N, CA, C and O of each residue as an XYZ file, in Angstrom:
320
protein
N     -26.518    -37.804    -31.850
C     -24.942    -37.634    -31.124
C     -25.101    -38.953    -30.235
O     -26.054    -39.619    -29.833
N     -23.589    -39.015    -30.110
C     -23.285    -40.094    -29.162
C     -23.098    -39.736    -28.228
O     -23.390    -38.570    -27.965
N     -22.571    -40.501    -27.361
C     -22.520    -40.479    -25.918
C     -21.111    -39.319    -25.791
O     -21.245    -38.229    -25.236
N     -20.130    -39.665    -26.247
C     -18.850    -39.319    -25.977
C     -18.994    -37.794    -25.810
O     -18.374    -37.131    -24.979
N     -20.225    -37.137    -27.035
C     -20.275    -36.232    -27.222
C     -21.292    -35.262    -26.573
O     -21.165    -34.039    -26.518
N     -22.598    -36.195    -25.962
C     -22.773    -35.285    -25.092
C     -22.087    -35.485    -23.367
O     -22.272    -34.640    -22.492
N     -21.364    -36.658    -23.177
C     -20.377    -36.101    -22.054
C     -19.508    -35.060    -21.954
O     -19.212    -34.432    -20.937
N     -19.096    -34.904    -23.121
C     -17.665    -33.997    -23.784
C     -18.964    -32.204    -22.971
O     -18.961    -31.592    -21.903
N     -19.731    -32.108    -24.164
C     -20.720    -30.782    -23.867
C     -20.947    -30.505    -22.277
O     -20.581    -29.530    -21.621
N     -21.904    -32.054    -21.718
C     -22.290    -31.463    -19.980
C     -20.703    -30.721    -18.906
O     -20.532    -29.891    -18.013
N     -19.621    -31.957    -19.980
C     -18.537    -30.873    -18.858
C     -17.990    -30.020    -18.949
O     -17.439    -29.507    -17.975
N     -17.881    -29.205    -20.959
C     -17.772    -27.922    -21.171
C     -18.886    -27.213    -20.203
O     -18.645    -26.359    -19.349
N     -20.020    -27.705    -20.500
C     -20.869    -26.692    -19.767
C     -20.826    -26.514    -18.568
O     -20.942    -25.346    -18.199
N     -20.649    -27.564    -17.539
C     -20.210    -27.642    -15.897
C     -18.530    -26.552    -15.813
O     -18.412    -25.968    -14.735
N     -17.692    -26.377    -16.552
C     -16.858    -26.102    -16.446
C     -17.139    -24.587    -16.430
O     -17.095    -23.811    -15.476
N     -17.489    -24.322    -17.945
C     -18.500    -22.615    -17.843
C     -18.708    -22.188    -16.602
O     -18.207    -21.269    -15.953
N     -19.518    -22.988    -16.365
C     -20.146    -22.747    -15.131
C     -19.589    -22.260    -14.077
O     -19.910    -21.303    -13.372
N     -18.245    -23.398    -13.987
C     -17.716    -23.061    -12.488
C     -16.861    -21.737    -12.756
O     -16.821    -20.694    -12.103
N     -16.271    -22.063    -13.784
C     -15.711    -20.406    -14.227
C     -16.289    -19.677    -13.967
O     -15.936    -19.054    -12.966
N     -17.540    -19.253    -14.656
C     -17.982    -18.086    -13.992
C     -18.102    -17.803    -12.399
O     -17.727    -16.838    -11.734
N     -18.600    -18.706    -12.125
C     -18.782    -18.569    -10.407
C     -17.644    -17.808     -9.950
O     -17.928    -16.708     -9.477
N     -15.997    -18.242     -9.986
C     -15.013    -18.009    -10.193
C     -14.453    -16.762    -10.291
O     -13.578    -16.310     -9.552
N     -14.938    -16.255    -11.150
C     -14.892    -15.019    -11.965
C     -15.946    -13.484    -11.297
O     -15.861    -12.257    -11.335
N     -16.937    -14.589    -10.698
C     -18.139    -13.488     -9.601
C     -17.161    -13.340     -8.558
O     -16.746    -12.270     -8.112
N     -16.815    -14.536     -8.195
C     -16.002    -14.535     -6.519
C     -15.230    -13.507     -6.485
O     -15.310    -12.559     -5.703
N     -13.935    -13.785     -7.920
C     -12.718    -12.459     -7.706
C     -13.438    -11.612     -7.715
O     -13.104    -10.836     -6.820
N     -14.530    -11.169     -8.373
C     -14.514     -9.693     -8.352
C     -15.298     -9.546     -7.482
O     -15.430     -8.334     -7.316
N     -16.061    -10.226     -6.650
C     -16.050     -9.703     -5.283
C     -14.955     -9.392     -4.703
O     -15.056     -8.359     -4.041
N     -13.965     -9.867     -4.687
C     -13.027    -10.160     -3.716
C     -12.123     -8.497     -4.187
O     -11.576     -7.703     -3.421
N     -12.256     -8.433     -5.648
C     -11.436     -7.333     -5.975
C     -12.053     -5.836     -4.978
O     -11.395     -5.098     -4.244
N     -13.516     -5.794     -5.312
C     -13.737     -4.778     -4.791
C     -13.847     -4.808     -3.397
O     -13.921     -3.660     -2.957
N     -13.890     -5.773     -2.424
C     -13.267     -5.599     -1.128
C     -12.083     -5.023     -0.915
O     -11.863     -3.970     -0.317
N     -11.129     -5.943     -1.562
C      -9.815     -5.174     -1.672
C      -9.583     -4.113     -2.064
O      -8.420     -3.724     -1.958
N     -10.645     -3.180     -2.702
C     -10.177     -1.993     -2.893
C     -10.637     -0.880     -1.972
O     -10.172      0.206     -1.626
N     -11.991     -1.739     -1.652
C     -12.824     -0.590     -0.570
C     -11.463     -0.737      1.010
O     -11.325      0.223      1.768
N     -10.735     -1.912      1.185
C      -9.844     -2.086      2.388
C      -8.903     -0.869      2.241
O      -8.758     -0.048      3.146
N      -8.094     -0.782      0.711
C      -7.259     -0.191      0.590
C      -7.203      1.155      0.271
O      -6.159      1.794      0.135
N      -8.505      1.651      0.135
C      -9.529      3.028      0.201
C      -8.961      3.492      1.432
O      -8.098      4.368      1.492
N      -9.600      2.721      2.695
C      -9.893      2.946      4.123
C      -8.288      3.263      4.628
O      -7.756      4.342      4.889
N      -7.638      1.608      4.659
C      -6.431      2.151      4.696
C      -5.208      3.399      4.522
O      -4.369      3.815      5.321
N      -5.450      3.688      3.437
C      -5.117      5.174      2.750
C      -5.407      6.108      3.571
O      -4.469      6.763      4.026
N      -6.649      6.393      3.944
C      -7.759      7.270      4.358
C      -6.967      6.766      6.078
O      -6.420      7.826      6.381
N      -6.852      6.386      6.521
C      -6.231      6.011      7.924
C      -4.696      6.558      8.183
O      -4.323      7.322      9.073
N      -3.775      5.823      6.948
C      -2.608      6.040      7.069
C      -1.958      7.270      7.092
O      -0.976      7.499      7.799
N      -2.648      8.323      6.095
C      -2.000      9.350      5.300
C      -1.892     10.875      6.714
O      -0.903     11.599      6.830
N      -2.984     10.971      7.452
C      -2.540     11.596      8.508
C      -1.385     11.468      9.253
O      -0.741     12.358      9.808
N      -1.111      9.856      9.200
C       0.098      9.619      9.987
C       1.219     10.117      9.228
O       1.852     11.074      9.676
N       1.602      9.480      7.924
C       2.204      9.948      7.107
C       2.488     11.581      7.470
O       3.403     12.029      8.160
N       1.401     12.327      6.778
C       1.614     13.598      7.225
C       2.611     14.278      8.503
O       3.227     15.343      8.449
N       2.557     13.401      9.535
C       2.523     14.179     11.170
C       3.966     13.477     11.013
O       4.978     14.147     11.218
N       4.018     12.618     10.782
C       5.777     12.050     10.440
C       6.922     12.982      9.684
O       8.057     13.319     10.022
N       5.917     13.313      8.217
C       6.655     14.585      7.460
C       6.795     15.614      7.636
O       7.478     16.240      6.825
N       6.260     16.247      8.699
C       6.280     17.416      9.530
C       7.182     17.270     10.774
O       8.101     18.043     11.045
N       6.865     16.335     11.406
C       8.078     15.992     12.225
C       9.755     16.209     11.898
O      10.584     16.864     12.529
N       9.924     15.307     10.531
C      10.907     15.022      9.949
C      11.873     16.453      9.553
O      13.073     16.700      9.682
N      10.800     17.170      9.058
C      11.177     18.444      8.373
C      11.449     19.422      9.771
O      12.536     19.991      9.879
N      10.743     19.526     10.476
C      10.950     20.408     11.782
C      12.630     19.686     12.451
O      13.604     20.417     12.625
N      12.649     18.400     12.696
C      14.258     17.862     12.519
C      15.050     18.684     12.114
O      15.854     19.444     12.654
N      14.760     18.471     11.122
C      15.787     18.698      9.478
C      16.626     20.049      9.756
O      17.790     20.369      9.511
N      15.273     20.866     10.524
C      15.657     22.453      9.865
C      16.223     22.536     11.764
O      17.260     23.161     11.537
N      16.231     22.432     12.619
C      16.815     22.043     13.141
C      17.955     21.242     13.460
O      18.374     21.060     14.603
N      18.377     20.832     12.552
C      19.692     20.152     12.932
C      20.735     21.123     11.466
O      21.909     20.956     11.134
N      20.026     21.776     11.089
C      20.653     22.870     10.101
C      20.691     23.714     10.917
O      21.882     23.993     11.059
N      19.950     24.455     11.719
C      19.917     25.595     12.748
C      21.399     25.120     13.329
O      22.424     25.747     13.065
N      21.370     23.749     14.279
C      22.913     23.566     14.924
C      24.249     23.910     14.484
O      25.238     24.603     14.722
N      23.489     22.630     13.338
C      25.260     22.987     12.567
C      25.677     24.612     12.496
O      26.592     25.043     13.198
N      24.929     25.455     11.596
C      25.163     26.597     11.334
C      25.514     27.445     12.222
O      26.455     28.185     11.934
N      24.892     27.574     13.491
C      25.464     28.107     15.021
C      26.570     27.464     15.217
O      27.402     28.232     15.700
N      27.099     26.082     15.023
C      28.234     25.373     15.416
C      29.547     25.935     14.354
O      30.742     25.922     14.645
N      28.979     26.385     13.152
C      29.462     26.915     12.200
C      30.350     28.069     12.460
O      31.561     28.085     12.240
N      29.610     29.074     12.968
C      29.801     30.781     13.469
C      30.818     30.091     15.131
O      31.875     30.704     14.983
N      30.915     29.632     15.845
C      31.236     28.993     16.768
C      32.799     28.987     16.335
O      33.763     29.551     16.854
N      32.699     28.098     15.133
C      33.992     27.601     14.913
C      34.337     26.846     15.786
O      33.339     26.623     16.470
N      35.522     26.103     16.316
C      36.198     25.611     17.076
C      35.920     25.274     18.577
O      35.616     24.264     19.211
N      36.098     26.226     18.773
C      35.283     26.516     19.980
C      33.727     25.846     20.719
O      33.421     25.337     21.797
N      33.218     26.100     19.792
C      32.167     25.545     19.886
C      31.947     23.708     19.973
O      30.835     23.190     20.064
N      32.898     23.138     19.935
C      33.047     21.776     19.716
C      32.831     21.499     21.474
O      33.054     22.175     22.478
N      32.255     20.076     21.198
C      31.735     19.349     22.480
C      32.687     18.555     23.100
O      33.049     17.502     22.576
N      33.111     18.923     24.103
C      34.559     18.307     24.747
C      34.062     16.628     25.362
O      33.056     16.562     26.069
N      34.653     15.666     25.110
C      34.046     14.388     26.339
C      35.844     14.606     27.259
O      36.105     13.952     28.268
């Protein structure tokens, strides 16, 4: 075996080891991010449901007011 072959072989093995370490690190970060996303979703879901319910109540109230105004006709108009 020539010296150049041994140097290339050692560099290849070292590079492979570094890539393996990077893949393991990336996998750990992926697991961490997945857990954080799950926790975030669990914390945000109730707030989003509350906002949706409030929006539905507001829409219902707006529809009621529009219906009442249409029944009153022009007399139901607010004057400034």
